[in-house]
MARMAR-18158 format. One record per residue (C-alpha): x, y, z negated. Coordinates in steps of 0.25 Angstrom, whole numbers, padded with zeros to 4 digits, always signed. Each point is the difference from the previous one (the first is absolute). Layout:
XYZ
...
***
This chain:
+0509+0296-0301
+0007-0013+0000
+0013+0005+0007
+0000+0012-0010
+0000-0010-0011
+0011-0007+0006
+0008+0012+0002
-0003+0004-0015
+0005-0013-0005
+0012+0001+0008
+0004+0013-0006
-0003-0005-0014
+0010-0012+0002
+0010+0009+0007
+0000+0009-0012
+0001-0011-0010
+0012-0005+0007
+0007+0014+0001
-0003+0003-0015
+0006-0014-0003
+0012+0003+0008
+0003+0013-0007
-0004-0005-0014
+0010-0012+0002
+0011+0010+0003
+0005+0001-0015
-0002-0015-0002
+0009-0004+0012
+0011+0011-0003
+0004-0001-0015
+0012+0009-0004
+0014-0007+0001
+0014+0003-0006
+0014-0002+0005
+0005-0002-0013
-0002+0001-0015
+0003+0015-0001
-0005+0003+0014
-0012+0009+0002
-0014-0006+0004
-0002+0000+0015
-0015+0002+0004
-0007+0008+0011
+0004+0008+0007
+0014-0007-0001
+0002-0015+0003
+0012-0009-0001
+0003-0006+0014
+0000-0015+0000
-0008-0001-0012
-0013+0008+0002
-0008+0000+0013
-0001+0013+0009
-0014+0003-0005
+0006+0002-0014
+0008+0012+0004
-0001+0012+0008
+0009+0002+0013
+0014+0006-0004
-0001-0004-0015
+0007-0013+0002
+0010-0004-0011
+0010-0011-0002
+0005-0009-0011
+0015-0001-0001
+0007-0006-0012
-0012+0002-0009
+0000+0015+0004
-0011+0007+0008
+0006+0006+0012
-0006+0011+0010
+0008+0001+0014
+0001+0013+0007
+0004-0001+0014
+0008+0013-0001
+0008-0004-0012
-0002-0015-0004
-0004-0007-0013
-0004+0008-0012
-0004-0007-0014
-0014+0003-0005
+0002+0004-0014
-0015+0002-0004
-0014+0003+0007
-0010+0009-0006
-0013-0003+0007
-0008+0011-0008
+0009+0011+0004
+0005-0007+0013
+0014+0001-0003
+0011-0009+0004
+0013+0001-0008
+0012-0005+0008
+0014-0004-0003
+0012+0000+0010
+0007-0013-0001
+0013+0008+0005
-0001+0009-0012
+0000+0012+0010
-0013+0008+0000
+0006+0011+0008
+0003-0010+0011
-0015-0004+0000
-0003+0015+0001
+0009+0002+0012
-0005-0012+0008
-0014-0003-0004
-0011+0004+0010
-0013+0000-0006
-0008+0004+0012
+0001-0014+0005
-0007-0005-0013
-0013+0002-0007
+0008+0007-0012
+0005+0014-0004
+0007+0005-0012
-0007+0000-0013
+0007+0013-0005
+0000+0014+0007
+0011+0000+0011
+0009+0012+0003
+0010+0002+0011
+0014-0004-0004
+0013+0000+0008
+0011-0011-0002
+0014+0005+0002
+0013-0007+0003
+0011+0008-0007
+0015-0003+0001
+0003+0007-0013
-0007+0000-0013
-0010+0011-0002
-0001+0009-0012
-0008-0004-0013
-0012+0010+0005
-0004-0011+0010
-0006-0013-0004
+0010-0012-0002
+0004-0008+0012
-0008-0012+0004
+0009-0012-0004
-0006-0011+0008
+0001+0009+0013
+0014+0006-0003
+0014-0006+0002
+0014+0002+0001
+0003+0014+0006
-0015+0004+0001
-0011+0004-0009
-0015+0000+0003
-0009+0010-0007
-0015+0003+0000
-0003+0015+0000
-0012+0008+0003
-0001+0003+0015
-0001+0015-0003
+0015+0000-0005
+0011+0004+0009
+0009-0011+0004
+0014+0001-0006
+0012+0000+0010
+0005-0013-0005
-0013-0007+0003
-0008-0005+0012
-0015-0002+0001
-0004-0015+0000
-0015+0001+0000
-0012+0009-0005
-0012-0008-0005
-0012+0002-0009
+0002-0008-0012
-0005+0000-0015
+0013+0003-0006
-0003+0011-0010
-0014-0006-0004
+0004-0014-0003
+0004-0007-0013
+0014-0006+0000
+0000-0014-0007
+0012-0008-0005
-0003-0011+0011
+0002+0010+0011
-0014+0000+0004
+0000+0015+0001
-0010+0006+0010
-0005-0013+0006
-0014+0002-0003
-0010-0002+0012
-0015+0001+0001
-0010-0004+0010
-0014+0004+0005
-0009-0010+0008
-0010+0009+0007
-0014-0006+0001
+0004-0010-0011
-0006-0001-0014
+0006-0009-0010
-0007-0005-0012
+0004-0009-0012
-0008-0012-0004
+0004-0010-0010
+0014+0006-0001
+0002-0002+0015
+0001+0010+0010
-0009-0002+0012
-0005+0006+0013
-0013+0007+0000
+0000+0006+0013
+0011+0003+0010
-0002+0007+0013
+0014+0004+0004
+0002+0004+0015
+0014-0007+0000
-0005-0014-0004
-0009-0002+0011
-0013+0004-0008
-0003-0015+0000
-0012+0000-0009
-0007+0012+0006
+0003-0004+0014
-0006-0014-0003
-0012+0005-0006
-0002+0010+0012
+0002-0011+0010
-0010-0009-0007
-0010+0011-0001
+0001+0003+0015
+0000-0014+0004
-0012-0003-0008
-0007+0012+0006
+0003-0004+0014
-0004-0014-0003
-0013+0005-0006
-0003+0009+0012
+0003-0012+0010
-0009-0009-0008
-0011+0010+0000
+0002+0002+0014
-0001-0014+0004
-0012-0003-0009
-0007+0012+0006
+0004-0005+0014
-0005-0014-0004
-0013+0006-0005
-0002+0008+0013
+0003-0012+0009
-0010-0008-0008
-0010+0011+0002
+0002+0001+0015
+0000-0015+0001
-0014+0000-0007
-0005+0011+0009
+0005-0007+0013
-0007-0013-0005
-0012+0008-0003
+0000+0006+0014
+0003-0014+0006
-0012-0006-0007
-0009+0012+0004
+0005-0002+0015
-0003-0015-0001
-0014+0002-0006
-0003+0011+0011
+0005-0010+0011
-0008-0011-0005
-0013+0009-0001
+0003+0005+0014
+0002-0014+0006
-0013-0004-0006
-0007+0012+0006
+0006-0003+0014
-0005-0014-0001
-0014+0005-0004
+0001+0010+0012
+0004-0011+0009
-0011-0010-0004
-0010+0011+0002
+0006+0003+0014
-0002-0015+0003
-0014+0000-0004
-0004+0013+0008
+0007-0006+0012
-0007-0013-0001
-0014+0007-0001
+0003+0009+0012
+0005-0012+0008
-0013-0007-0003
-0009+0012+0004
+0008+0001+0013
-0001-0015+0003
-0015+0000-0002
-0002+0012+0009
+0008-0006+0011
-0009-0013-0001
-0013+0008+0000
+0004+0007+0012
***
């Protein structure tokens, strides 16, 4: 009963520690901003150098540069975070080079936890040596130059003679709004499988998050703790039972030894009695024999 009570108390203490750690998540991870007009940064995002790793999810690291919020893509470079909607999980970006099509051409989202917010469709980028007719969309100014013009057309269209195909990619070209700040199409979203967000006191926190990529830290910790506890409990019970058996065997041995000593004492007394009786009989027989010899 005692060891079961000890294990129960240990479980209670561990549970309180675990709940306290999770409950203190929001308190230790307040939202931050890179500037006055910059968006609030909270889970799953975090600002590198200003917030600890526990405040964000892997792959959602942001930077503060010149009071602007920056997300860095290895395949392209830095992009400004214009706004973040945590309710709709939308990340609105602004290319600092003012060339969103350059982002489309180089951005590889397969290396990130993001994907396009709007519906994507295959489009082909053409490098043409001559201007195309007005039936085509206007050339992309930031990609065009002296003597060449870059167009974005549906991949199903035939390539004009004066053009060469640069690249065919899936982009949200025809489904995205075009804004005056050239943030056309740069809307991303994310999905954290196994994670559930909740809002409390205006702060976004982490309720539970068991993602296969981030080491399933909490679930693995609990699993290891439970296995270790069960193994320890089993070992404790085995040792306790072994001690009880040893005590029982020791008691039986001592009991047998006591019985043997008692038996030996009784047997010794019996032998002494038999020896004494033998002496008396021998003395009587000797006297009778001696008298007989004298009488003869």
